[in-house]
N, C-alpha and C positions, 0 to 999 in steps of 0.2 A: 831676463831682467824684469819682465812685467809682473812676476810673482811678488816683487817687492812693493807693488802698488796696492792701495786699498781698492775695493770694488769701484768706488766712485772715481778714483784717480784713473783706473784702467779704462773706464768707459769714456772719460773726458779725453784722455790721450788717444784712444782708438778713434773717437769721432773726429778730433782735430786733425790727426794724421791722415785719416781717410779723406777728410775734406781737402787737405792740402794735396794728397795724392790724386784725388779726382780732378782737381783743377789742373794740376801739372800734366797728368796723363792725357786728359781730353784736350788740353791746349796743344800738345805735341802730336796727339793722334786723335783727330776728331771722330766722334761716334759714327759708326756706319749705320745707315738706314737699312731696314730689312730688304732683302732682294725681292725682285719682282715675283719670283716663284713662291717664296714664303708668304708674301702678302696676298697673292691671289688665292693661295690655299686657305688663308685665314678667312677670306671673304666667302669661300665656298662653305667653310665650317659654320660661319655666322648665319648662313641662310640654309641650314640643313633642312631638307624636306621640300625645298622649293627648287625651281630651276636655277642652276648655278649662274651667278652673274659674272664670273671670271673663270677662265680655264687656261691652263698652261700647256704649251706644246714645246717640243724640242727644237733647237735652232736648226737642226738638220732637215726638218720638214720643209716642204715647199712653201715659200712666202706668198701671200695673196698679191703682193706687189713685187714685181721683178726688180732686182738690184736695189737693195735698201739704201745704198749710198746714192744720193741725188746728184746726177751729172747733167748739166744743161749747158747750152751755148751761152755766150756772153750776152748781156742784156743792157738796155738803156732805161732811163727813167721815163715812164709813160705819163704818170699823174703825180702831182705834189699837193698834199693837203697841209695847210698851215693853220696852226692854232696858237693861242698864247703860251701854252705849256709845252708844245711839241711841234715837230715837223715830220710828216709821214710821207713816204714815197712808195709808189707802186711801179714795178718794172714791166717790161714788155712781155713777160711770161705770166702776168696777172697775179704776181705775188707781192706781199708787203715786204719790200726789200730794205727799208730803213725807217727807224723811228728814233729821232734825236730829241732829247729833252732840252728845253730852253732855259730852265731855271738853273742858275749856277750852283745852287746847293747840291745838285746831283752830279756835279763834275767829279771826275776821277782824280786820283792823286797827281796825275800829270797835268791837271787843270783843264783838260779837254772836255767838251760837252759829251754827255753819255749817249752812246749808241746802243739801243736795246735789241736790235736784230743782229744775230751772230753772223759774221762774214762768211762762214762755211756751213754746209748742211742745208736741210730743208728750210724753207721760208714759210711764214704764216699764210694761210689760204692757198698754198700751192696744191695743185691737182695732179694726181698720177692715175693712169688708167691700168686696169688689169690686162688689157689687150696690149701686147708688146709693141706691135706695129703702130697702133694708135698712140701709144705713149711716146714713141720716138718722134712721131709727127708733132705731137703737142709740145715737145721740147724745142722745136725749131720754128713753129709758126707763131708770130707775135700777136698779141692782143691789140685791139684798138680801144680807145676811150672816148667818151663824149665830152671830156673836160681834161685840159692839160694842167690846170692849177685851180685850187679851191682855197678860199680863205674862210675859216670858221671864226665867227665872232664869239663873244662870251655867251655861254649857254646856247651856242648855235649848233646847227647840224646841216649836212649837205650830202647829196647822193651822187654817186658816179656809177656809170654803167660800162662794164668791160665786156668785149666780145672777141671770141676766137673762132675763126672759120676753119675747121679741119675737114679733111675728106669725108663727106657724108655725115658730118656732125658739126653743129654750132653750139659753142659753150658761151653762156651769158652769166656774168657775175654782177649782181646789183648790190652795191655796198653803200651803206649810209653811215657816215662818220660823225661823231659827236665831240664837242670840245673837251669833254672830261676823259677822253682816251678810249672810249668803247665804240663798238661799231655793230651794225646789223648786216647780215649777209644772206643773200639768196642765190643759189646756183641752179641754173636751169639748163637742161640738155635738149636738143631737138630730137634726139633718139635715145632710147634706153641703152645705157652702157654702164658697166661696173667701174666705179672710180673711188678714189680715196682723197680726203682732204687732210693736209698736214698742219699740225699745230705750229711747227717751227721749233728751232732750238731755243733753249732758255737764254735770257740776257747774260752776257759774260763781262760784267763790269767789276764786281767785287767778290773776292773769294777770301774771306777772313777765317782764321782758325776757329774751330768749333761751330761752323755753320755748314748746313747741308745744302748742296747744289744739285739740281737734277730735275726730275719730273714728278708730277703728282696726279693721282686720280682720286676724285672725291665721289663716292658712289653709294648706292644702297641706303642703308640706315646709318648715315653719318660715318661711313667707313673711309678712312684715309689710307691710301697706298703710296708710299714714297719709293722712287727709283733714283738712287744716288748715282751720280756720275762715277763711272769706272767700276760699278758693281752690278750692272744690269745683266740678268741671265735669261736666256730663252726668250719666249714670247708670251705675253699675257693678254688675254682678250676679255674685255669688260662690256657689260650692258648695264642699264639703269644708272648711267653716269650723269652726275649733276654738273661737273665741270672737269676739264683736264687742263693742267698747267705745267709750264716749263719755268723754273724759278731759280733765282739766286738769292742772296741775302736780302735785298731790298726791292727787287723788281720781278715782274712776271709777265709771261705771255699766256693768256687764258682763252679757252673757247668753252662756251656754255650755251644753254637754251635750246639744245637739239632734242629730238624725240628720245624718250627713255629706251626705245628699242634699238637705237643706233649702236652699232658695234664699234667699240673703241679698242685699238690695238697699241700695245707698247712693246717694242723690241729693241735690241741693242744694235749699235753701229760698230764699226771696227775698233772703236776705243771703249766699248762696253758702256757707252752713254745711251740715254733713252731717246728713242725715235717714236713719236706719238702721232697717230693718225686715226681718222674715223671714216667709215664707209658712208658715202653719200647716196643720194637718189635724185630722181628728177624733181625739180622745184624744192630743193633741199634748203632749209633755213636754219640758221644758228646765229649766235652772237659771239663777240670776241672783245678782248681788252688787252692792251699792251701798255704797261706803265708801272709806276711805283705802287707798292702794296700799301697804300695809305688807307687806313681803316674807314674813315668817313667817306672817302671817294668810292671805295668798293661797296660800302653799305648803301650809298645813294644809288649806285647803278643796279645792284641786285644783292640783297643781304647774304645770299648763299656764297658770294664771292669772298666774304670775310674769312671763310674757312681756308682760303689759300694762304693766310698768314698762320704759319704752323710753328709751334713752340717746342716740338719734340716731346720728351717724356713727361714734362710738367705742364702740358697744355691745359689740363683741368684746373690748375692753380693760376697759370700765367694769363689765360684769357680774361678771367674776371679782374685780375690785378691791372691789366692794361686798360680795361674799361673804367676802373676807378681812377687811374692815372689821367685818362682823357677827360674825365669829369672834373678833376682838380684843375687841369690845364684850362678848361673852359672858364674857370673862376679866376685863377691867378694870371693866366696869359703868358707864362714863361715855363719852359720844360724843366729847367734846372730847379726853380723853386717848387715846381710840381713834384719833382722827385723828393725834395726835402719834406714837403707836406705829406707825401705818401709814406715816407719813412716814419714820420710822427704818428700817422694813423696806425701803422703796423705795430709800432712800439706801444701805443695805447692799448691796442687789442691784446698784445702779449704781456702787458704790464703785470697783471695778477700772477701769471705763471713765472715770469722772470723774477718778480719780487719774492715769491715763495722759494724759488731756487736759491736766490742770494741769501735769504734768511737761513735756509738749510745749510748752506756752506759756512755761515758764521757759527751756527750751532756746532757743526762738526769740528770747526777750528777750536772752539771752547773746550770740547770734551776730548780733543785729540790726545792730551797727556794721559787721561784715564784709559782711553782705548789702547794706548801703547802699553800701559801697565797690565791690562787684561791679556793682550797678545803675548807679553812676556810670561805672564803667569801660566797660561795654558798653551805655550808654544809646542809642547809635546803631544797635545790632543787637539788637532785641527777642528774636529766637529764641535767639541765643547767651546773652543775659542770663538768660532763663528757664531754659535748660539749666544755666548756672553756679549759679543760685540753688538749683535743685532738687538739684544735686550737693552743695551745701553742707548743705542740709537732711538729705540722706541720710548724709553724712559724720558729722554730729553727732547723728544719731538723732532729728531733730525732724520731726514730722508737721505740715505747714502747716494741715491740717484738723482735727488732733487737739483743738485747743482748743475748737472749737465743736460737735464731734460730740456730746458729752454734752448740750449745750443742745438740739440737734436731737432727740435721743432723749427728752428730758424733756417736750417739747411735747405729743406724743400722750398721755403719761401725765398731764400737767397737765389737758388738756381732758377726758380720761376721768374724772379725779377731779372736775373741775368739774361734769360731767353727773351724776355720782353724788351729790355734795353738793347739787346744785340740785334733784334729783328725789327725794331720800330724805326721805319724810314722817316717818321715824323721828327726824329731827333737829329736828322741830317741838317747841318748848318744852324742848329739851335744853340744860341749863345747863352751863357750863364753869368759869369763875372769876367773881369778884365782879360785874363789870358785864356779862358775857355771859350772858344769860338765855334766848336762843334762837339756836342755831347755824344755823338756817335763814334768819335775817334779818341785815341789815347791822348792824355795830357802831354803836349809837346815839351813841357818843361819838367815833367815828373813831379810836380808839386803835390798834386792830389794823392798819388800813391805813397809819397813819403809821409804826408800828413796822416793818411790812413794807417800806415805801419806804426807811426809814432803813437797814435791814439790807441792802437791795439796793444802796444807795449805798455803804455801807462795803465790801460785797463787791467792787464795782467798784474801789474805792480800793486794795485790797490785791491785786487781780488784775493780773498783769504785762500790760503793753501796750507796744506800740512805735509808737504813733501819732506821725507827724511833722508832721501838719497840725493846728493848733489847732481848726479847724472840725470835724474828725473827733472830737476829744475832747469838744467841746461837744455834738455829736449824741448821743454815748454817755452823757454825764452827764445829759442830759435824760430818758433812759429811765426812771429811778426815779420821776421826777415824773409822767411819763405813766402809768406802771403804777399809781402811788398814786391818781391821779385816777380810773382805771377801777375799781380795787378798792374804792373807797369804798362803792359800792352793792352789792357782791357779798355773798353769805352769809358771815357771820363764820367759819363752819366752813372755807370755802375759803381765806379770808385766813389763817386759822390754819395751814393746810397750807403755804402759800407762805412764811409767816414762819418756820416751823420748818425748812423746806427751805433757806431762806437762812442760818439759823444753822449748819446742818451744812455748807453750802458754805463759809462763813467759817472754821469750825474746820478743815476739810480744807485749804483754801487756806493757812491760817496754818501748818499742819504742813508742807506742801510748801515754803512760803517759808523756814521755819526750816531745813529739810533742805538746800535749795540754798545758803542763807547759810552753814551749817556747812561744806558742801563747798567753797564759795568761799574761806572763811577757811583751810581746810586746804590748798587749792591755793596760796594766797598764802604761807602759812607754809613750805610745801615749796619754793616758789620762792625765798624768802629764804634758806633753809638751803642750797639749791643754789648761790646766788650767793656765800654765805659760804664754801662749800667751794672755789669757783673762785678766790676771793681768796687763800685759804690755799695 
C-alpha cells in the first residue's frame, strides 16, 4: 500500500505511525533499563586503561555478606525525629525503619500518607557483618539511644547517638538529621571488623506505566547505571561512586559523601530486585537523604544529587527543558501556566522551521496536479519519472520532506517533555484550572485528552494534503483517535502541553493558508487583467 504514497507522504505516515506505536508499546510494555552486568561492562569500557571501577561476578560465587535476604527479630521504635515535612523513626536494630511524609500532596491514591521505607527487605543504615556469628548476635542485641524523640524546627538539625554492645565489640552510630530530609552519619567500631552498610529498598509508593523503578549508581565521569526491578543479574561491584540510590517515580533513598575508594555492591534478591550496600570501616562517615526528588531541595543539599532525577534516553534534552520550566515557574508561580509558557517558547524556537515546512506543503499542494501528470506520463520509466518530479519540486521551490521535518524534530522534544512531566514531583498537587487539581495525574473528566484529540483533528483538516487514495486519508484521520486513546491516562500536564502545541500549530497553519489564498487571488486577478489587456 505504501508504494501509492509520495515520498513526503510515506515519511509523514511512517513518523506518525511510529510515534503512535512508540506511545502505545511503551505504555503497555515499559522500557527495560540495562541489566547490571551490561552497565558494569560499559563502565569498564569507559575507563579503559585505568583500574576498573566496576566488576561483575556470577551469582554462584560466595557473597561477602551471608544470606542476602535480611532476616531479623521483631523490633520496636527507639527514636522518633519529627520535622514539618516528615516523621522519621529508628528501630531497636539501629535502622531507619520509617519515613512518613506529612504534606498531603504526596498522599497515595488511597489517601494515606506516604511511607518511604519499604516494609520488607533491608532498611537504611542497617549493618551486617561478614562474620556469621557476629552477624547473628547483632540481629538480636538492641541498640540504645541518647534520645527517644527529637523535634526539628525550620532549618533545624539535631544529633542522636545509637549504641550497640555486642560480645567484644561496641558499635556507635552518630546521626545528625536535618529538616530538609538529609542526614550525616558516622559509624565507629571499638574493634576492627568487616561490615557492610545497606542503602535499603527503594520507596514503594507509585508505579506508573513508562516509569523505571529500582536502583541507581552514579559513578566515575558522570556514569549512570540503572538496576531495574525484576531485571537485576549477578553482582556488580563499584568504586569511585558519587551516590547510590533506590528510587521510584517521585521518591528516593540516597547515600552519598563517602570516600571514593569505598566499595559499593549491587546484587539481586529472590525477586531479582536490587540490593545495594557498601563496605564500611572504623570511623566511617557518609551522608544520606530520604524524600521526594525535588530538584531545588536536592541541589541545596548537594548539587550532585540532582543527577538522581533521571529522564531515560532523552536526559540530554529533558534536563535543560526542566531547568527552563523551573525558571518560568519562578516568574509565573503556577505550574500549569508554566507549561503553557514553555510551549510558547518551544514554538517560537521552532517557528522558522515549522513555517518553512507549512509553506512547502502548500507549494506541493499547488503543483500536485502537474506532478500527477508527470507520473502518468512516465509511469513506465520510474527513473525518469522520479527525475522529472524532483525537477518540478526544485523549479517551484518545494521540499518533499519539508512538511514532515518539523514533526520529526518535535518528537524528541515531546518525549523529553514527557519524561520531565512524568518525573517532576513538583507537579504533584499542582492545580491549574477548575477541574485540574493535580498536573501529575490524568484528567479525571477526560476533558483535556478530548480537547487535544479535537484540536489534532482540526489541525489535520486545515493542513494541505494531496492524498489520492481514500485509504490513505482514513489512516491519517484515525491518528487523532489513536492519540486521544493513549493520552487519556497520561499526566494532565503533558496533555496540556500537546493541546497548547496543537493550538499554535492551528494558528500558524491558518496564517499560512490565508497567505497562500491571498497570493492565489492576487495571481488570479493579475491573470484576468492580463487577459483583459489582450482583448483590448
